[in-house]
Biopython code that builds the backbone (N, CA, C, O; Angstrom):
import numpy as np
from Bio.PDB.StructureBuilder import StructureBuilder

atoms = [
    (1, "UNK", "N", (0.840, -1.184, 0.000)),
    (1, "UNK", "CA", (0.000, 0.000, 0.000)),
    (1, "UNK", "C", (0.885, 1.247, 0.000)),
    (1, "UNK", "O", (1.715, 1.430, 0.890)),
    (2, "UNK", "N", (0.699, 2.094, -1.001)),
    (2, "UNK", "CA", (1.432, 3.355, -1.066)),
    (2, "UNK", "C", (0.685, 4.415, -0.264)),
    (2, "UNK", "O", (-0.544, 4.486, -0.288)),
    (3, "UNK", "N", (1.449, 5.231, 0.443)),
    (3, "UNK", "CA", (0.863, 6.325, 1.216)),
    (3, "UNK", "C", (1.602, 7.619, 0.883)),
    (3, "UNK", "O", (2.643, 7.592, 0.225)),
    (4, "UNK", "N", (1.070, 8.736, 1.332)),
    (4, "UNK", "CA", (1.729, 10.027, 1.111)),
    (4, "UNK", "C", (3.127, 10.011, 1.716)),
    (4, "UNK", "O", (4.040, 10.633, 1.172)),
    (5, "UNK", "N", (3.307, 9.315, 2.827)),
    (5, "UNK", "CA", (4.616, 9.252, 3.490)),
    (5, "UNK", "C", (5.667, 8.572, 2.620)),
    (5, "UNK", "O", (6.862, 8.765, 2.845)),
    (6, "UNK", "N", (5.255, 7.785, 1.635)),
    (6, "UNK", "CA", (6.208, 7.081, 0.772)),
    (6, "UNK", "C", (6.574, 7.867, -0.487)),
    (6, "UNK", "O", (7.390, 7.403, -1.283)),
    (7, "UNK", "N", (5.985, 9.051, -0.680)),
    (7, "UNK", "CA", (6.307, 9.873, -1.849)),
    (7, "UNK", "C", (7.736, 10.397, -1.774)),
    (7, "UNK", "O", (8.262, 10.658, -0.692)),
    (8, "UNK", "N", (8.351, 10.546, -2.941)),
    (8, "UNK", "CA", (9.657, 11.183, -3.042)),
    (8, "UNK", "C", (9.435, 12.609, -3.551)),
    (8, "UNK", "O", (8.413, 12.902, -4.171)),
    (9, "UNK", "N", (10.394, 13.486, -3.285)),
    (9, "UNK", "CA", (10.261, 14.893, -3.662)),
    (9, "UNK", "C", (9.928, 15.025, -5.152)),
    (9, "UNK", "O", (10.618, 14.466, -6.004)),
    (10, "UNK", "N", (8.870, 15.767, -5.450)),
    (10, "UNK", "CA", (8.448, 16.002, -6.820)),
    (10, "UNK", "C", (7.437, 14.997, -7.365)),
    (10, "UNK", "O", (6.836, 15.242, -8.410)),
    (11, "UNK", "N", (7.240, 13.882, -6.684)),
    (11, "UNK", "CA", (6.280, 12.884, -7.161)),
    (11, "UNK", "C", (4.853, 13.370, -6.966)),
    (11, "UNK", "O", (4.530, 14.075, -6.011)),
    (12, "UNK", "N", (4.003, 12.959, -7.923)),
    (12, "UNK", "CA", (2.589, 13.317, -7.864)),
    (12, "UNK", "C", (1.753, 12.057, -7.700)),
    (12, "UNK", "O", (2.130, 10.983, -8.167)),
    (13, "UNK", "N", (0.621, 12.200, -7.034)),
    (13, "UNK", "CA", (-0.262, 11.059, -6.808)),
    (13, "UNK", "C", (-1.690, 11.547, -6.631)),
    (13, "UNK", "O", (-1.948, 12.739, -6.464)),
    (14, "UNK", "N", (-2.607, 10.592, -6.673)),
    (14, "UNK", "CA", (-4.016, 10.854, -6.410)),
    (14, "UNK", "C", (-4.356, 10.203, -5.072)),
    (14, "UNK", "O", (-3.991, 9.053, -4.825)),
    (15, "UNK", "N", (-5.048, 10.931, -4.221)),
    (15, "UNK", "CA", (-5.478, 10.380, -2.934)),
    (15, "UNK", "C", (-6.587, 9.368, -3.204)),
    (15, "UNK", "O", (-7.586, 9.683, -3.850)),
    (16, "UNK", "N", (-6.396, 8.137, -2.698)),
    (16, "UNK", "CA", (-7.383, 7.082, -2.897)),
    (16, "UNK", "C", (-8.315, 6.925, -1.713)),
    (16, "UNK", "O", (-9.534, 6.983, -1.870)),
    (17, "UNK", "N", (-7.752, 6.728, -0.528)),
    (17, "UNK", "CA", (-8.591, 6.411, 0.615)),
    (17, "UNK", "C", (-7.855, 6.712, 1.916)),
    (17, "UNK", "O", (-6.626, 6.785, 1.940)),
    (18, "UNK", "N", (-8.606, 6.884, 2.986)),
    (18, "UNK", "CA", (-8.054, 7.059, 4.327)),
    (18, "UNK", "C", (-9.174, 6.893, 5.333)),
    (18, "UNK", "O", (-10.354, 6.907, 4.982)),
    (19, "UNK", "N", (-8.792, 6.739, 6.576)),
    (19, "UNK", "CA", (-9.767, 6.631, 7.655)),
    (19, "UNK", "C", (-10.066, 8.030, 8.182)),
    (19, "UNK", "O", (-9.144, 8.751, 8.563)),
    (20, "UNK", "N", (-11.300, 8.414, 8.209)),
    (20, "UNK", "CA", (-11.691, 9.747, 8.681)),
    (20, "UNK", "C", (-11.285, 9.945, 10.137)),
    (20, "UNK", "O", (-11.078, 11.078, 10.574)),
    (21, "UNK", "N", (-11.172, 8.862, 10.887)),
    (21, "UNK", "CA", (-10.776, 8.951, 12.297)),
    (21, "UNK", "C", (-9.339, 9.424, 12.460)),
    (21, "UNK", "O", (-9.001, 10.034, 13.475)),
    (22, "UNK", "N", (-8.482, 9.150, 11.466)),
    (22, "UNK", "CA", (-7.050, 9.439, 11.558)),
    (22, "UNK", "C", (-6.709, 10.833, 11.029)),
    (22, "UNK", "O", (-5.834, 11.508, 11.572)),
    (23, "UNK", "N", (-7.391, 11.257, 9.981)),
    (23, "UNK", "CA", (-7.074, 12.534, 9.330)),
    (23, "UNK", "C", (-7.828, 13.667, 10.032)),
    (23, "UNK", "O", (-9.052, 13.618, 10.157)),
    (24, "UNK", "N", (-7.099, 14.682, 10.488)),
    (24, "UNK", "CA", (-7.754, 15.813, 11.170)),
    (24, "UNK", "C", (-8.733, 16.544, 10.250)),
    (24, "UNK", "O", (-8.511, 16.633, 9.042)),
    (25, "UNK", "N", (-9.805, 17.061, 10.824)),
    (25, "UNK", "CA", (-10.834, 17.781, 10.076)),
    (25, "UNK", "C", (-10.236, 18.947, 9.287)),
    (25, "UNK", "O", (-10.692, 19.244, 8.183)),
    (26, "UNK", "N", (-9.234, 19.599, 9.837)),
    (26, "UNK", "CA", (-8.598, 20.740, 9.169)),
    (26, "UNK", "C", (-8.029, 20.325, 7.806)),
    (26, "UNK", "O", (-8.137, 21.080, 6.840)),
    (27, "UNK", "N", (-7.426, 19.132, 7.720)),
    (27, "UNK", "CA", (-6.890, 18.659, 6.435)),
    (27, "UNK", "C", (-8.007, 18.411, 5.436)),
    (27, "UNK", "O", (-7.861, 18.713, 4.252)),
    (28, "UNK", "N", (-9.115, 17.866, 5.900)),
    (28, "UNK", "CA", (-10.255, 17.636, 5.012)),
    (28, "UNK", "C", (-10.777, 18.959, 4.455)),
    (28, "UNK", "O", (-11.102, 19.053, 3.272)),
    (29, "UNK", "N", (-10.856, 19.961, 5.296)),
    (29, "UNK", "CA", (-11.328, 21.281, 4.874)),
    (29, "UNK", "C", (-10.384, 21.938, 3.876)),
    (29, "UNK", "O", (-10.813, 22.759, 3.065)),
    (30, "UNK", "N", (-9.101, 21.583, 3.928)),
    (30, "UNK", "CA", (-8.109, 22.176, 3.024)),
    (30, "UNK", "C", (-7.940, 21.367, 1.738)),
    (30, "UNK", "O", (-7.044, 21.660, 0.947)),
    (31, "UNK", "N", (-8.778, 20.359, 1.515)),
    (31, "UNK", "CA", (-8.763, 19.655, 0.242)),
    (31, "UNK", "C", (-8.128, 18.290, 0.246)),
    (31, "UNK", "O", (-7.959, 17.699, -0.821)),
    (32, "UNK", "N", (-7.773, 17.769, 1.385)),
    (32, "UNK", "CA", (-7.166, 16.440, 1.463)),
    (32, "UNK", "C", (-8.287, 15.398, 1.397)),
    (32, "UNK", "O", (-8.655, 14.795, 2.405)),
    (33, "UNK", "N", (-8.818, 15.204, 0.186)),
    (33, "UNK", "CA", (-9.960, 14.328, -0.033)),
    (33, "UNK", "C", (-9.660, 13.328, -1.140)),
    (33, "UNK", "O", (-8.840, 13.609, -2.015)),
    (34, "UNK", "N", (-10.302, 12.173, -1.122)),
    (34, "UNK", "CA", (-10.102, 11.189, -2.201)),
    (34, "UNK", "C", (-10.383, 11.808, -3.573)),
    (34, "UNK", "O", (-11.358, 12.537, -3.755)),
    (35, "UNK", "N", (-9.504, 11.498, -4.535)),
    (35, "UNK", "CA", (-9.637, 12.018, -5.895)),
    (35, "UNK", "C", (-8.797, 13.253, -6.155)),
    (35, "UNK", "O", (-8.579, 13.612, -7.313)),
    (36, "UNK", "N", (-8.319, 13.916, -5.105)),
    (36, "UNK", "CA", (-7.496, 15.113, -5.282)),
    (36, "UNK", "C", (-6.032, 14.743, -5.505)),
    (36, "UNK", "O", (-5.543, 13.722, -5.022)),
    (37, "UNK", "N", (-5.353, 15.608, -6.253)),
    (37, "UNK", "CA", (-3.939, 15.384, -6.569)),
    (37, "UNK", "C", (-3.055, 15.940, -5.457)),
    (37, "UNK", "O", (-3.323, 17.009, -4.908)),
    (38, "UNK", "N", (-1.994, 15.194, -5.135)),
    (38, "UNK", "CA", (-1.041, 15.611, -4.107)),
    (38, "UNK", "C", (0.378, 15.510, -4.674)),
    (38, "UNK", "O", (0.710, 14.545, -5.363)),
    (39, "UNK", "N", (1.206, 16.508, -4.382)),
    (39, "UNK", "CA", (2.613, 16.526, -4.794)),
    (39, "UNK", "C", (3.472, 16.797, -3.569)),
    (39, "UNK", "O", (3.175, 17.694, -2.779)),
    (40, "UNK", "N", (4.538, 16.018, -3.414)),
    (40, "UNK", "CA", (5.472, 16.280, -2.325)),
    (40, "UNK", "C", (6.408, 17.398, -2.770)),
    (40, "UNK", "O", (7.198, 17.219, -3.697)),
    (41, "UNK", "N", (6.319, 18.542, -2.113)),
    (41, "UNK", "CA", (7.119, 19.718, -2.469)),
    (41, "UNK", "C", (8.481, 19.662, -1.781)),
    (41, "UNK", "O", (9.511, 19.894, -2.414)),
    (42, "UNK", "N", (8.482, 19.355, -0.484)),
    (42, "UNK", "CA", (9.738, 19.382, 0.271)),
    (42, "UNK", "C", (9.599, 18.578, 1.554)),
    (42, "UNK", "O", (8.503, 18.398, 2.085)),
    (43, "UNK", "N", (10.738, 18.100, 2.036)),
    (43, "UNK", "CA", (10.800, 17.398, 3.315)),
    (43, "UNK", "C", (11.548, 18.262, 4.316)),
    (43, "UNK", "O", (12.513, 18.940, 3.962)),
    (44, "UNK", "N", (11.112, 18.237, 5.542)),
    (44, "UNK", "CA", (11.837, 18.929, 6.606)),
    (44, "UNK", "C", (13.147, 18.182, 6.863)),
    (44, "UNK", "O", (13.290, 17.040, 6.427)),
    (45, "UNK", "N", (14.103, 18.795, 7.558)),
    (45, "UNK", "CA", (15.408, 18.172, 7.770)),
    (45, "UNK", "C", (15.382, 16.741, 8.308)),
    (45, "UNK", "O", (16.211, 15.930, 7.896)),
    (46, "UNK", "N", (14.476, 16.409, 9.194)),
    (46, "UNK", "CA", (14.406, 15.043, 9.723)),
    (46, "UNK", "C", (13.238, 14.263, 9.120)),
    (46, "UNK", "O", (12.732, 13.315, 9.721)),
    (47, "UNK", "N", (12.818, 14.680, 7.914)),
    (47, "UNK", "CA", (11.741, 14.037, 7.145)),
    (47, "UNK", "C", (10.384, 14.089, 7.841)),
    (47, "UNK", "O", (9.521, 13.250, 7.582)),
    (48, "UNK", "N", (10.197, 15.045, 8.700)),
    (48, "UNK", "CA", (8.915, 15.226, 9.363)),
    (48, "UNK", "C", (8.813, 16.674, 9.808)),
    (48, "UNK", "O", (9.661, 17.091, 10.597)),
    (49, "UNK", "N", (7.870, 17.460, 9.382)),
    (49, "UNK", "CA", (6.707, 17.135, 8.571)),
    (49, "UNK", "C", (7.015, 17.131, 7.074)),
    (49, "UNK", "O", (8.129, 17.438, 6.650)),
    (50, "UNK", "N", (5.997, 16.775, 6.285)),
    (50, "UNK", "CA", (6.075, 16.781, 4.829)),
    (50, "UNK", "C", (5.350, 18.029, 4.335)),
    (50, "UNK", "O", (4.264, 18.360, 4.811)),
    (51, "UNK", "N", (5.969, 18.720, 3.369)),
    (51, "UNK", "CA", (5.359, 19.917, 2.797)),
    (51, "UNK", "C", (4.720, 19.509, 1.479)),
    (51, "UNK", "O", (5.417, 19.075, 0.563)),
    (52, "UNK", "N", (3.397, 19.643, 1.371)),
    (52, "UNK", "CA", (2.642, 19.127, 0.234)),
    (52, "UNK", "C", (1.889, 20.227, -0.503)),
    (52, "UNK", "O", (1.590, 21.286, 0.048)),
    (53, "UNK", "N", (1.595, 19.940, -1.764)),
    (53, "UNK", "CA", (0.687, 20.750, -2.559)),
    (53, "UNK", "C", (-0.498, 19.849, -2.870)),
    (53, "UNK", "O", (-0.360, 18.867, -3.599)),
    (54, "UNK", "N", (-1.653, 20.176, -2.325)),
    (54, "UNK", "CA", (-2.864, 19.392, -2.573)),
    (54, "UNK", "C", (-3.861, 20.291, -3.289)),
    (54, "UNK", "O", (-4.458, 21.185, -2.690)),
    (55, "UNK", "N", (-4.030, 20.033, -4.598)),
    (55, "UNK", "CA", (-4.945, 20.833, -5.440)),
    (55, "UNK", "C", (-4.711, 22.334, -5.290)),
    (55, "UNK", "O", (-5.668, 23.101, -5.188)),
    (56, "UNK", "N", (-3.454, 22.757, -5.275)),
    (56, "UNK", "CA", (-3.118, 24.173, -5.206)),
    (56, "UNK", "C", (-2.962, 24.724, -3.798)),
    (56, "UNK", "O", (-2.490, 25.849, -3.632)),
    (57, "UNK", "N", (-3.341, 23.975, -2.794)),
    (57, "UNK", "CA", (-3.150, 24.409, -1.404)),
    (57, "UNK", "C", (-1.854, 23.830, -0.870)),
    (57, "UNK", "O", (-1.603, 22.632, -1.006)),
    (58, "UNK", "N", (-1.034, 24.667, -0.268)),
    (58, "UNK", "CA", (0.229, 24.211, 0.311)),
    (58, "UNK", "C", (0.017, 23.973, 1.796)),
    (58, "UNK", "O", (-0.464, 24.848, 2.516)),
    (59, "UNK", "N", (0.385, 22.769, 2.252)),
    (59, "UNK", "CA", (0.270, 22.472, 3.668)),
    (59, "UNK", "C", (1.327, 21.481, 4.116)),
    (59, "UNK", "O", (1.874, 20.718, 3.321)),
    (60, "UNK", "N", (1.592, 21.516, 5.391)),
    (60, "UNK", "CA", (2.557, 20.599, 5.996)),
    (60, "UNK", "C", (1.793, 19.651, 6.907)),
    (60, "UNK", "O", (0.959, 20.073, 7.708)),
    (61, "UNK", "N", (2.093, 18.347, 6.769)),
    (61, "UNK", "CA", (1.452, 17.375, 7.647)),
    (61, "UNK", "C", (2.510, 16.454, 8.236)),
    (61, "UNK", "O", (3.574, 16.248, 7.653)),
    (62, "UNK", "N", (2.198, 15.912, 9.389)),
    (62, "UNK", "CA", (3.122, 15.006, 10.068)),
    (62, "UNK", "C", (3.227, 13.703, 9.293)),
    (62, "UNK", "O", (2.264, 13.263, 8.665)),
    (63, "UNK", "N", (4.389, 13.099, 9.340)),
    (63, "UNK", "CA", (4.615, 11.842, 8.638)),
    (63, "UNK", "C", (3.673, 10.755, 9.160)),
    (63, "UNK", "O", (3.218, 9.903, 8.396)),
    (64, "UNK", "N", (3.389, 10.787, 10.442)),
    (64, "UNK", "CA", (2.482, 9.821, 11.060)),
    (64, "UNK", "C", (1.088, 9.883, 10.406)),
    (64, "UNK", "O", (0.472, 8.849, 10.149)),
    (65, "UNK", "N", (0.607, 11.090, 10.146)),
    (65, "UNK", "CA", (-0.691, 11.265, 9.485)),
    (65, "UNK", "C", (-0.594, 10.884, 8.012)),
    (65, "UNK", "O", (-1.488, 10.227, 7.478)),
    (66, "UNK", "N", (0.492, 11.295, 7.354)),
    (66, "UNK", "CA", (0.688, 11.000, 5.931)),
    (66, "UNK", "C", (0.718, 9.493, 5.665)),
    (66, "UNK", "O", (0.315, 9.045, 4.592)),
    (67, "UNK", "N", (1.189, 8.719, 6.628)),
    (67, "UNK", "CA", (1.277, 7.267, 6.476)),
    (67, "UNK", "C", (-0.099, 6.604, 6.501)),
    (67, "UNK", "O", (-0.214, 5.420, 6.184)),
    (68, "UNK", "N", (-1.126, 7.335, 6.866)),
    (68, "UNK", "CA", (-2.485, 6.794, 6.934)),
    (68, "UNK", "C", (-3.314, 7.120, 5.684)),
    (68, "UNK", "O", (-4.446, 6.653, 5.553)),
    (69, "UNK", "N", (-2.751, 7.925, 4.763)),
    (69, "UNK", "CA", (-3.494, 8.351, 3.570)),
    (69, "UNK", "C", (-2.984, 7.582, 2.359)),
    (69, "UNK", "O", (-1.850, 7.770, 1.920)),
    (70, "UNK", "N", (-3.826, 6.724, 1.833)),
    (70, "UNK", "CA", (-3.481, 5.857, 0.708)),
    (70, "UNK", "C", (-3.528, 6.644, -0.606)),
    (70, "UNK", "O", (-4.423, 7.462, -0.816)),
    (71, "UNK", "N", (-2.555, 6.386, -1.484)),
    (71, "UNK", "CA", (-2.456, 7.104, -2.752)),
    (71, "UNK", "C", (-2.221, 6.163, -3.932)),
    (71, "UNK", "O", (-1.926, 4.980, -3.758)),
    (72, "UNK", "N", (-2.359, 6.716, -5.133)),
    (72, "UNK", "CA", (-2.024, 6.020, -6.377)),
    (72, "UNK", "C", (-1.135, 6.972, -7.163)),
    (72, "UNK", "O", (-1.537, 8.100, -7.449)),
    (73, "UNK", "N", (0.079, 6.529, -7.519)),
    (73, "UNK", "CA", (1.034, 7.393, -8.228)),
    (73, "UNK", "C", (0.535, 7.765, -9.618)),
    (73, "UNK", "O", (-0.154, 6.988, -10.281)),
    (74, "UNK", "N", (0.902, 8.979, -10.045)),
    (74, "UNK", "CA", (0.641, 9.461, -11.405)),
    (74, "UNK", "C", (1.956, 9.352, -12.163)),
    (74, "UNK", "O", (2.995, 9.784, -11.665)),
    (75, "UNK", "N", (1.921, 8.787, -13.348)),
    (75, "UNK", "CA", (3.146, 8.634, -14.155)),
    (75, "UNK", "C", (3.671, 9.947, -14.650)),
    (75, "UNK", "O", (4.690, 9.984, -15.339)),
]
sb = StructureBuilder()
sb.init_structure("model")
sb.init_model(0)
sb.init_chain("A")
sb.init_seg("    ")
for serial, (resi, resn, name, xyz) in enumerate(atoms, 1):
    if name == "N":
        sb.init_residue(resn, " ", resi, " ")
    sb.init_atom(name, np.array(xyz, "f"), 0.0, 1.0, " ", f" {name:<3s}", serial, name[0])
structure = sb.get_structure()
């Protein structure tokens, strides 16, 4: 299972699925929803948090949360 936490810098993917219990409501409000495109923009020095672009919104999320969001890579 691929997750946002497994993305490499510059890779793009589509969000497939996640547990609503794990993902904070704030992320859902900012567009972190199934079907939306996500790109890993940058990693913090210790690889946590991850800086993402989700449908034009830039946000940082913890690696622990990113590991719960299932994705499908875009070629």
